[in-house]
Phi, psi and omega in degrees: 000134180251122183246130175224151176248129178249140177235118184239112180274150180222145177279056183218171169264163179296327178292321177296317184292335177302318177284314183300323179297313181296318180297314184295316180300315182295314182294315182296317180300319179293320180297325184273359185264141175225186179298112179081005183229154175113202185253115178260125179271116181272317178222143174207095190214157178298151181213137179253136179237136183295338180261311187267350177083214184286136179204196183228132177254135175230144171233127183233149170250120181262103179277115189260290181041260186293344180275356176286153173295159186300324181292331178280323179297334182291340184238009181239157175297165186286335181227122175196171178214164171242158182252132176241130175241140186214150180231124186244110175240059187313133012269025175239128181222156173223131170263112181295171185310133165273099188249135180225115177234115177202183190293335188261355177219140174285181183298135184214136181212151175231134180228123184237120176251131187231139171226144180243135178220152177274077176202181184262026176089025184257013176278125181261146178051047185291335185270335181048044188270134177282356177281342183273112179255111183078192182285145174234157182287133175247124183238123175271126179254127181258112184295340183266320192241355172279141183284146172240161178306137186303326183292344179257002183281132173226124185301324178294343180258013181272112182299343178287341183238341183286137175229125183281125179288329183277322185256343182075010181268146183088164356290161182268131181253169177308134179078015186300330182292337182276337186233359183277137173226134356285168176211143177224171180221135171266115176262123184232121176260112188247123177246126179241129181231127177218095191270077176225118182299133179093337181241345189306307184297315183294317181293316181297321177293320179297317180296321178297324177296319178296316180298320178303314180296320180298315181296317179297312183296316182297318181286328174298316181294321180301321178284317183293336180261014187302325181290343178278325184251348181299130180096350177287142173275170177297323178296319180292319182287329175293322177295316177299319180299313180297313182296319180291320179297321178297317179293322180292317180298327177297324178285315188280324190279009184280342181240124182286139178291154183252359181230134175279138183244138180295146179253149182260135179290163179298137179292169179289178186298338182269003178232134180185132160144162186275165180302138181262004175224144183290157175287143183226140179307142182286165179296143180269000180284127182279122173298140184303323185286348178252358181292139179291148179302134183289338184272358183254105181292146179284134178287140182245007184281332183284137179289154178289141178298130182269143174278168181301314178300323180294321178297320179295319179297319180295318180296322179294322181291327181282000000 
């Protein structure tokens, strides 16, 4: 298992980000959804925890298929999803394991523990986690000056040029974290586990690279969309969340999944919450260790897997 801690500062307060996070996740999920693809919300309901108190539980199905990189699509069925469970006791959240168990992949899981504080990322050992054995890597992510994949870049979402009409914040200049007020930090302890001898280290490092990009893109959007959600109450953003989720589910839920995915049980009382960054399509770059041998030609005798609509059309024609 590879554990890393990410610290992402934002020119917001933790109370502001509580609303901005919910708005951003809902809007981004809807934008990324198409017929049979995207993030389907299965459950979104209040939850009580004996340690953390009142919170929100969410269960989502992330329909990937076409959003997978080409090297992954070559070895996976055409339609499938993974299940994400999360417990949100803001400003403490946990995204439960993203678990996928099926014939084409061994057991794989991601566990993200998050805490939010009104500071510039200078809190040490914030998690006090017994899962951390020895030193772990701490990485500061700069939403303005760290690079993101070019295909996800949009100039209106670039914090170096964006200026908020409602708050007067931005654009962000070099060294902004040292002199910007207000400022908050998302502390994220990310554990990735891929228990396969010979591939474990490479796959876990690759997944962490993907997570880094997701965190950067999600937090950039939360700031760039601040004029859309600034001033919303929790009741208003929850209503927006419900309405957007219903519209998204209509897009995503039209095609039934073809693979059953293992579900993760509820964490113990000390673990609990939803993802604080939106899902983002994975990198299309093929890791060298997963690339197919160049000397082995692909067989063309096997028929292409048919989708459910195609099967119905064939049955009608016969």
